[in-house]
MARKOL-314906 format. One line per 10 residues: their letters; for each residue x, y, z of C-alpha. Coordinates in Angstrom, 2 decimals. Each point is the difference from the previous one (the first is absolute). Layout:
# MARKOL-314906
a	X,Y,Z  ... .
END
This chain:
# MARKOL-314906
maadspelrv	-29.22,59.80,-10.72  1.76,0.79,3.27  2.39,-2.59,1.38  -2.07,-0.43,3.16  -3.35,-0.41,-1.80  -1.93,-3.20,0.78  0.50,-2.74,-2.55  -2.47,-0.19,-2.86  -2.00,-3.25,-0.12  -2.07,-0.83,-3.07 .
avdtggtftd	-2.60,-2.69,-0.66  -1.18,-0.84,-3.51  -2.98,-2.19,-0.86  -0.27,-1.01,-3.65  -3.58,-0.55,-1.14  -1.52,-0.93,-3.31  -1.11,3.58,-0.70  1.90,2.31,2.35  3.28,-0.21,1.88  -0.40,1.52,3.47 .
vvavqgarva	2.87,1.69,1.84  0.17,1.20,3.60  3.13,1.64,1.44  0.60,1.00,3.60  2.81,2.12,1.42  -0.45,0.75,3.65  -3.37,1.74,0.34  -0.31,0.69,-3.72  -1.87,-2.22,-2.43  -0.16,0.16,-3.79 .
vakvpstpdn	-2.19,-2.15,-2.23  -0.37,-0.64,-3.72  -2.03,-2.07,-2.44  1.44,-0.66,-3.43  -1.34,-2.21,-2.80  1.54,-3.47,0.13  2.29,-1.12,-2.82  -0.77,-3.70,-0.51  2.76,-0.45,-2.60  2.55,0.95,2.68 .
paravaqgma	-1.46,0.66,3.48  3.33,1.43,1.20  -0.53,3.05,-2.21  -3.14,1.07,1.89  1.75,-0.73,3.31  2.83,2.34,-0.98  -2.42,2.70,-1.19  -2.04,-0.09,3.19  3.05,0.03,2.22  1.47,2.95,-1.87 .
rvieglgara	-3.22,1.93,0.57  -0.15,-0.50,3.79  3.74,0.53,0.45  -0.27,3.31,-1.84  -3.11,0.90,2.03  1.93,-0.41,3.24  3.07,1.81,-1.31  2.18,-3.04,0.54  2.78,-1.44,-2.14  -0.64,-3.72,0.29 .
aaslihgttv	-1.92,-2.61,1.97  1.84,-1.72,2.83  -2.30,-3.03,-0.16  -2.67,-1.43,-2.25  -2.71,-2.54,0.85  -1.58,-1.35,-3.14  -3.14,-2.00,-0.63  0.37,-1.60,-3.39  -2.26,-2.03,-2.26  2.80,-1.32,-2.22 .
atnallenrg	-0.12,-3.54,1.43  -3.81,0.04,0.22  -0.48,1.06,-3.61  2.61,-2.46,-1.27  -1.99,-2.84,1.59  -3.45,1.30,-0.96  1.01,0.72,-3.60  2.24,-3.06,-0.31  2.87,2.22,-1.06  3.24,-1.09,1.63 .
erpwlvvnrg	3.08,-2.08,-0.66  -0.80,-3.65,-0.74  2.25,-1.76,2.53  1.59,-3.42,-0.02  -1.29,-2.31,2.73  2.15,-2.68,1.63  -1.94,-2.74,1.82  0.55,-3.60,1.05  0.01,-2.54,-2.81  -3.53,-1.31,-0.45 .
fedllligrq	-1.59,3.26,1.21  0.34,1.97,-3.22  -3.80,0.41,-0.26  -0.38,1.24,3.58  -1.43,3.40,-0.91  -1.96,-1.26,-2.98  -1.87,-2.47,2.22  -0.16,2.33,3.01  -2.64,-0.95,2.57  -2.37,-1.19,-2.74 .
arpdlhalqp	-2.43,2.72,1.01  -2.54,0.72,-2.75  -1.05,3.65,-0.33  -3.13,-1.08,-1.87  -1.21,-3.23,1.58  -2.54,-0.86,-2.69  2.03,0.87,-3.10  0.13,-3.04,-2.28  3.17,1.30,-1.61  1.92,1.92,2.69 .
aprpvlvppe	2.35,2.70,-1.23  3.68,-0.91,0.28  1.57,1.08,3.27  2.18,3.09,-0.62  3.63,-0.31,1.08  2.86,2.48,0.17  2.54,-2.62,-1.09  -0.53,-1.86,-3.28  0.83,-3.73,0.13  3.13,0.41,-2.11 .
rvvgvggrvt	1.50,2.23,2.72  -0.41,-2.53,2.82  3.08,-2.02,0.98  -0.20,-3.13,2.17  3.07,-0.89,2.07  0.74,-3.15,1.96  0.29,-0.03,3.78  -2.38,-0.05,2.93  -0.19,1.05,3.62  -2.75,-1.02,2.40 .
atgaevepld	-2.37,2.15,2.03  2.47,-0.26,2.90  2.83,1.33,-2.18  1.85,-3.31,-0.40  1.57,-0.64,-3.41  -1.19,-3.30,-1.47  1.29,0.55,-3.54  3.01,2.11,-0.98  -0.45,3.02,-2.25  0.45,-0.70,-3.72 .
vealdavlae	0.15,3.09,-2.22  0.78,-1.68,-3.31  -3.24,1.24,-1.60  0.67,3.52,1.29  3.52,-0.02,-1.40  -1.38,-0.95,-3.42  -2.37,2.99,0.05  2.71,2.39,1.19  2.29,-1.11,-2.80  -2.55,0.92,-2.67 .
lpgapcswav	-1.39,3.28,1.35  0.83,3.20,-1.90  1.88,2.80,1.71  -2.98,2.22,0.86  -0.75,0.16,3.76  -2.72,-2.32,1.30  -2.05,-0.26,3.15  -0.13,-3.27,1.95  -2.35,-1.48,2.60  1.25,-2.98,1.99 .
cllhayanpd	-2.54,-2.01,1.98  1.05,-3.41,1.29  -2.03,-2.24,2.30  0.38,0.72,3.71  2.57,2.77,-0.57  -1.50,1.78,3.03  1.42,-2.83,2.14  3.36,-0.20,-1.76  0.92,2.65,-2.63  3.34,-1.60,-0.91 .
herrvaeria	-1.11,-1.38,-3.38  -1.59,3.30,-1.03  3.12,1.93,0.94  2.20,-2.34,-1.98  -2.24,0.39,-3.04  0.26,3.79,0.36  3.79,-0.21,0.27  0.07,-2.09,-3.18  -2.08,2.53,-1.92  1.96,2.98,1.34 .
rvrpgdaisl	3.32,-1.59,-0.94  -1.04,-0.40,-3.64  -2.26,3.07,-0.26  1.10,2.60,2.57  -2.42,2.66,-1.23  -3.19,-2.00,0.44  -2.58,0.69,2.76  -0.65,-3.09,2.15  -2.97,-0.38,2.38  0.14,-2.87,2.50 .
ssevlpvfre	-3.19,-1.28,1.63  1.95,-0.58,3.23  0.58,3.77,0.15  -3.20,1.37,-1.53  -2.42,-2.29,1.88  1.56,-2.69,2.25  -3.26,-1.76,0.82  -1.61,-3.29,-1.02  -2.58,-0.54,-2.76  2.13,-0.18,-3.11 .
verasttvan	-2.66,1.33,-2.42  -0.42,3.30,1.84  3.75,0.27,0.66  0.78,-0.59,-3.68  -2.70,2.41,-1.19  1.30,2.76,2.28  3.63,-0.57,-0.95  -0.82,-0.03,-3.72  -2.01,3.23,0.38  3.03,1.55,1.70 .
afvrprmery	2.28,-1.07,-2.85  -2.57,1.22,-2.55  -0.10,3.60,1.28  3.54,0.29,1.34  1.84,1.23,-3.15  -2.60,2.69,-0.67  -0.01,1.08,3.65  3.79,0.17,0.14  0.07,2.29,-3.04  -2.73,2.21,1.42 .
lgevemlaga	1.53,0.31,3.45  3.32,0.89,-1.62  -1.68,3.16,-1.32  -1.88,0.77,3.22  3.11,-0.34,2.17  1.51,3.03,-1.68  -2.82,2.27,1.20  0.82,0.18,3.74  2.79,-0.62,2.47  -1.74,-3.05,1.51 .
veimgssggr	-2.79,-1.98,-1.63  -2.47,-2.41,1.59  -2.86,-1.87,-1.66  -3.43,-0.54,1.51  -0.50,-3.70,0.68  -3.20,-1.94,-0.56  -0.46,-0.57,3.73  -0.11,3.69,0.92  3.58,0.89,0.88  3.10,1.43,-1.63 .
lpvsvaraqp	2.54,-2.31,-1.64  3.64,0.78,-0.77  0.50,0.43,-3.73  2.41,-2.95,0.08  -2.83,-2.30,1.15  -2.38,1.38,-2.65  2.65,-0.67,-2.65  0.65,-3.61,1.00  -3.56,-0.91,1.04  -2.38,2.30,-1.88 .
vhtalsgpag	-2.85,-2.45,0.63  -0.26,1.74,3.39  -1.11,3.16,-1.84  -2.97,-1.56,-1.83  -2.39,2.21,2.05  2.45,2.86,0.50  -2.33,2.62,-1.48  -3.21,-0.52,2.02  1.85,-0.88,3.24  0.65,3.64,0.82 .
gvvgalgvar	-3.70,0.80,-0.15  -0.82,-2.70,2.55  2.71,1.34,2.34  -1.49,3.47,-0.38  -3.53,-1.27,0.64  1.19,-1.82,3.13  1.38,3.31,1.28  -3.40,1.60,-0.55  -1.68,-2.89,1.81  2.29,0.32,3.01 .
shhpdgvlsf	-0.80,3.72,0.25  -3.74,-0.03,-0.63  -1.45,-3.52,0.28  2.30,-2.47,1.83  -2.40,-2.90,-0.60  0.90,0.12,-3.67  -0.90,1.44,-3.39  -0.69,-1.25,-3.49  2.84,1.34,-2.13  -1.29,1.08,-3.42 .
dmggtstdva	2.77,1.14,-2.35  -1.39,0.97,-3.41  2.52,1.20,-2.53  -0.11,0.53,-3.72  0.36,-3.63,-1.05  -1.12,-2.22,2.88  -1.43,-0.07,3.52  1.73,-1.66,2.96  -1.98,-0.86,3.12  1.02,-1.41,3.39 .
lcrgelpvrh	-1.38,-0.39,3.51  2.28,1.71,2.54  -0.66,-1.00,3.63  2.72,1.34,2.28  2.90,-1.52,-1.94  1.08,-0.63,-3.55  -2.01,-2.88,-1.53  2.86,-2.30,-1.11  -0.51,-3.37,-1.68  2.44,-2.51,-1.43 .
gsmigdwaih	-0.75,-0.32,-3.66  -2.35,1.21,-2.68  -0.68,-0.19,-3.72  1.49,2.75,-2.15  -1.71,-0.53,-3.32  0.40,-3.71,-0.77  2.99,-0.51,2.27  0.11,-1.24,3.60  2.33,2.20,2.05  0.53,-1.38,3.51 .
vpmldihtvg	1.88,2.72,1.85  -1.32,2.25,2.78  -2.24,2.70,-1.46  -2.83,2.22,1.11  -3.48,-1.47,-0.33  -1.10,2.27,-2.85  -2.66,-0.72,-2.59  0.26,1.83,-3.33  -2.62,0.55,-2.71  0.26,1.71,-3.37 .
agggsiawvd	-2.14,3.00,0.86  1.64,3.42,0.08  -0.57,3.52,-1.17  1.42,-0.93,-3.40  -2.05,-3.18,-0.40  -1.65,0.02,-3.42  -3.77,-0.34,-0.34  -1.18,-2.19,-2.86  -2.93,-2.05,-1.29  0.30,-3.78,-0.26 .
dggalrvgpr	-1.43,-2.22,-2.75  -3.25,-0.34,1.92  -0.50,3.76,0.17  0.83,0.30,3.70  2.00,2.92,1.37  3.36,-1.11,1.44  2.85,1.82,1.77  3.63,-1.17,0.01  2.26,-1.79,0.49  1.69,1.68,-2.99 .
sagadpgpac	1.29,3.45,0.93  0.91,3.12,-1.96  3.10,0.26,2.21  2.19,3.09,-0.07  0.24,0.14,-3.79  -2.40,0.92,-1.47  -1.92,0.07,3.30  -3.71,0.80,0.44  -1.61,2.15,-2.66  -0.16,2.98,2.37 .
ygrgelptvt	3.82,0.04,0.12  -0.10,1.36,-3.53  1.56,-2.92,-1.92  -2.21,-3.06,0.39  -3.17,-0.86,-1.90  -1.53,-2.85,2.05  -2.42,0.64,2.90  1.28,-0.76,3.50  -1.17,0.21,3.60  1.75,3.36,0.37 .
danvvlgrlp	-1.87,1.35,-3.01  -3.28,-1.13,1.58  0.83,2.00,3.13  0.78,3.06,-2.12  -3.33,-0.26,-1.85  -1.89,-0.22,3.32  1.85,2.98,1.45  1.59,-2.02,2.79  3.42,0.86,-1.39  -0.30,3.78,-0.57 .
adtllggdip	1.02,1.24,-3.43  2.42,2.54,1.53  1.97,-2.74,1.81  3.64,-0.43,-1.00  0.68,-3.74,0.01  3.23,-0.65,1.87  0.30,3.78,0.37  0.93,0.41,-3.68  -2.45,-1.63,-2.42  -3.12,2.05,-0.84 .
idadrarral	-3.26,-1.88,-0.46  -1.50,-0.10,-3.47  -3.68,-0.37,0.96  -1.25,0.18,-3.60  2.27,-2.87,-1.04  -1.22,-2.09,2.95  -3.61,0.63,-1.00  0.66,-0.97,-3.62  1.59,-3.27,1.13  -3.01,-0.84,2.20 .
salavrigas	-2.43,1.09,-2.72  1.25,-2.65,-2.39  -0.52,-2.63,2.70  -3.46,1.37,0.86  -1.14,-0.43,-3.60  0.98,-3.67,0.06  -2.02,-0.80,3.13  -2.92,2.33,-0.77  0.35,2.27,3.02  0.74,3.64,0.70 .
veetaigvir	3.58,1.10,0.66  -0.75,0.59,3.69  -1.74,-3.37,0.39  2.97,-1.67,-1.66  2.44,1.76,2.33  -2.01,-1.11,3.04  -0.02,-3.56,-1.32  3.77,0.01,-0.52  0.60,1.11,3.56  -2.51,-2.48,1.46 .
iavetmaqai	1.69,-2.89,-1.79  3.46,1.11,1.16  -1.26,0.37,3.57  -1.57,-3.46,-0.02  3.27,-1.51,-1.27  1.82,1.63,2.91  -2.69,-1.08,2.46  0.47,-3.60,-1.10  3.73,0.35,0.69  -0.66,1.25,3.53 .
rrisverged	-2.47,-2.82,0.63  2.78,-2.43,-0.94  2.21,1.24,2.85  -2.82,0.49,2.50  -3.28,-1.89,-0.44  1.64,-3.12,-1.47  2.26,-0.13,3.08  -2.68,0.50,2.59  0.44,3.77,0.38  -2.92,2.41,-0.26 .
prryplcalg	0.95,3.12,-2.02  -2.70,1.91,1.89  2.32,-0.06,3.03  2.79,1.96,-1.66  0.43,3.50,-1.42  1.16,0.21,-3.59  3.43,1.62,-0.32  0.11,1.52,-3.50  3.35,0.67,-1.61  1.52,0.17,-3.45 .
gagalhacal	-0.73,2.59,-2.63  -3.56,-1.23,-0.60  -0.92,-1.53,3.38  -1.64,3.05,1.55  -2.17,0.52,-3.10  -1.73,-3.36,0.51  0.20,-0.45,3.77  -3.56,1.04,0.86  -1.54,-2.19,-2.70  2.12,-2.97,1.04 .
advlgcpsvl	-0.79,0.51,3.70  -3.72,0.05,-0.85  0.25,-3.30,-1.90  1.96,-1.68,2.82  -1.82,1.63,2.90  3.18,1.50,1.52  -0.85,2.36,2.86  2.38,2.77,-1.07  2.81,0.99,-2.33  3.49,1.28,0.82 .
vparagllsa	1.86,1.95,-2.68  3.51,0.71,1.33  2.05,3.07,-0.79  1.96,-0.46,-3.21  -2.38,-2.86,-0.83  1.11,-0.20,-3.62  3.60,-0.36,1.15  -0.54,-2.26,2.98  1.94,-2.93,-1.49  3.09,2.19,-0.13 .
vgmlqsapia	-0.76,1.37,3.47  -0.30,-3.56,1.32  3.41,-0.84,-1.45  1.56,2.90,1.90  -1.64,-1.29,3.18  0.97,-3.65,-0.50  2.71,-1.82,1.95  2.89,-2.07,-1.36  -0.83,-3.70,0.17  1.78,-3.33,-0.21 .
ersltvlgrp	-1.84,-3.31,-0.33  1.03,-3.63,-0.11  -1.90,-3.26,-0.30  1.34,-3.52,0.52  -1.70,-3.40,-0.03  0.86,-2.02,3.11  -2.32,-2.96,-0.59  1.37,-3.10,1.71  2.76,1.89,1.83  0.72,-0.54,3.73 .
eaeivrraee	-1.45,2.60,2.35  3.43,1.19,1.06  0.96,0.67,-3.60  -3.23,1.91,-0.62  0.74,2.25,2.99  3.58,0.52,-1.21  -1.09,0.83,-3.53  -2.60,2.46,1.30  2.69,1.79,2.02  2.36,0.09,-2.99 .
lsrlcsraag	-2.64,1.42,-2.33  -1.04,2.57,2.63  3.57,1.27,0.33  0.41,0.10,-3.77  -3.22,1.94,-0.60  0.51,2.36,2.94  3.46,0.90,-1.19  -1.21,0.59,-3.58  -2.89,2.23,1.16  2.11,1.91,2.51 .
tseaqvglel	-2.01,-1.00,3.05  0.41,-2.21,3.06  -3.25,-1.95,-0.26  -1.74,-2.24,-2.52  -3.43,-1.58,-0.20  0.21,-3.78,-0.27  -2.89,-2.13,-1.19  -0.23,-3.77,-0.31  -2.36,-1.75,-2.38  -1.37,-3.28,1.36 .
ryrgqsfele	-2.51,-2.64,-1.05  -1.45,-3.26,1.21  1.96,-2.88,-1.42  -1.68,-1.05,-3.22  -1.44,3.41,-0.80  1.06,1.87,-3.13  -0.04,3.61,1.22  1.21,1.91,3.02  -0.95,2.72,2.45  2.55,2.51,1.27 .
vpfagdpgea	0.39,0.90,3.68  2.55,2.19,1.84  3.11,-1.93,1.02  1.98,1.03,3.08  2.31,-3.01,0.09  -2.29,-2.54,1.70  -1.38,-2.62,-2.46  -2.51,-1.20,2.61  -1.51,3.47,0.38  -0.14,0.34,-3.77 .
aaafaerhrv	-1.86,-3.31,-0.31  -2.56,1.14,2.61  -0.45,3.32,-1.82  -0.47,-1.89,-3.25  -2.75,-2.17,1.51  -1.85,3.10,1.19  0.37,1.73,-3.36  -1.23,-3.15,-1.76  -3.04,-0.09,2.29  -0.79,3.66,-0.71 .
rfgyvldapv	0.49,-0.37,-3.76  -1.65,-3.36,-0.59  -2.09,-0.62,3.12  1.77,-3.16,1.22  3.32,-1.47,1.12  1.45,-3.45,-0.69  1.58,-2.52,2.30  2.99,-0.34,-2.33  3.70,0.92,0.00  0.85,3.58,-0.95 .
epvtlrvrae	3.04,0.55,-2.24  1.95,3.23,-0.60  0.33,0.81,-3.69  1.47,3.44,-0.81  1.63,2.86,1.90  -0.99,3.54,-1.01  2.16,2.86,1.30  -0.54,3.71,-0.60  1.92,2.96,1.41  -1.04,3.63,-0.42 .
gemppvlpsa	2.45,2.82,0.56  -0.70,3.45,1.37  -2.77,1.90,-1.76  0.98,3.44,-1.34  -1.58,3.20,1.35  -3.60,0.66,-0.91  -0.46,2.52,-2.80  -1.00,3.51,1.00  -3.78,0.37,0.06  -1.66,1.39,-3.11 .
gsagaeevmg	-2.33,1.87,2.35  -3.51,1.19,-0.75  0.26,3.74,0.59  -2.99,1.80,-1.46  -1.86,-3.18,-0.88  -3.67,-0.17,0.92  -2.62,-2.72,0.12  -1.32,-0.86,-3.43  -3.50,-1.23,-0.81  -0.54,-2.10,-3.10 .
pravadlsat	-0.31,0.05,-2.90  3.29,1.87,-0.38  3.54,-0.54,-1.27  3.07,0.85,2.08  3.17,0.07,-2.09  3.70,0.18,0.81  3.21,-0.84,-1.86  0.00,-3.74,0.67  -3.69,-0.99,-0.16  -3.56,1.26,-0.24 .
lwvaegwrar	-2.52,-0.89,2.70  -3.62,-0.39,-1.10  -2.37,0.49,2.92  -3.14,-1.70,-1.28  -3.55,1.10,0.68  -1.03,-1.11,3.49  3.58,0.15,1.32  1.94,2.63,1.91  3.77,0.38,0.34  1.72,1.36,3.10 .
pladgtwhle	3.69,1.02,-0.02  2.19,-1.35,2.80  3.09,1.63,1.49  2.49,-2.14,-1.95  -1.58,0.77,-3.37  -2.15,-3.15,-0.17  -3.59,0.35,-1.19  -2.55,-2.00,2.01  -3.16,-0.72,-1.97  -3.30,-1.17,1.45 .
rs	-3.56,-0.18,-1.26  -1.91,3.18,0.77 .
END
């Protein structure tokens, strides 16, 4: 590579079935899809990067942006490092009790609440600070010292969550110093750093989740860091995080994988339908959906498996329906699809190694995925094997192979339609107002059927649709975010804290501006509404009253109290990738398949697809 060549930037999105790689060097783009390696995801990352680097004739990548599912899978599969939890004496059962929410309201014998920290790993220490930060009882670490004296030498992970540490973190810091002095190799997560906001249950849950995944994430990132000159990790809220932040606070990467797809879909929306799109990202293992209306849909908190994670993250809903989702028959004789997936190994039957029927096999049987397609550009389709897998299922339900394949796809589509209704209809949005933006390796295969079920007016299938998560990562901006509870603080202090957090975030993101929000509520209420905050508490209170009227239909003659500051800074976005173009492409009338390296588009009967200048396919009913 010549000394004056543009730097090589690479984005890698690790999925359950494939690992997608997109590299850009000036006006040149190289892409690759390689089977994921669940036992060690870094191996597939290295393989994919080697392929695109060789394809561009380069020696090494200058930078890598990586969307990883390491933290997500650790939480979903309950496979992490059991941490120690330090809380105030008398609050040892904080997470076990939780909010006393009952998943099954009418169960006479509710299942025990799952926890990441067993009771024998919870340590209660003396000491107390108030909600204003005043110390009313000095810190007493006698119980902690007793535990430290008996622990074996192997490294441990710690979560420290003391009452009102957001107002005064001194006690938490002193606990951390005590642990580090005795056990310098241990990883310590403080709630005052991970999530300095009130509501101790959510703060403790988030901090424990961070401690649970941190050792595994640190080991993984140690391998990934060797693959490029500079490494950044895709954050859950749609921006790039320094690898140092992902190491210390991996809880911010819980939605790292699907976040890139939403960023990519937002780019498509801005180019082709500014009012918004329904992002539909169907991969091999799961489907992620989001409603993108002009900006990234960020919320503060979600459930990842059984665990409450209250950090900024994109408003994404995930269901276990992907190309590798296994079709099966339940005890009542009904045909079911997912959530179990064939994954990358052995994969769907048509990959040549698996035996169980999947959604991908159903598409092969119906001819929607042509038998001469090379999956990921490398894997030939074994159509006979796919048919044998569906035949066994067809015998069980008493249908033909084709009828069974149609049923498998209909069930998968309905599962995905329910997911989209969750983020649209259940929130007062009509999906008939928005085009469906289909991405992921399997999204374009099912887009027409899904649009018909939902009543979407059209479908957009962007260029490089099967790689759009990686493309979105390359187009994402660096971000820095901070939250701080200011409940009960004087107005002058709130303004000062907002200015301090703005400077901190702006500097971290490499920009001069930050977006500041303030969550407020009527005194006596339990939940808040966020409004923009420009430094005037009176204006914020008026904006809150108007937002409350719009949301709930009324306002109260009651005092309004500020609760939490939310600050977000976004750095400069990188250059847009060179267009994939659509040279030679012509309008397609359904039924017909249109295949490329990253995904196959199925234009269903009654639909037509028109190529746009940037490589996007625009589908409408004919």
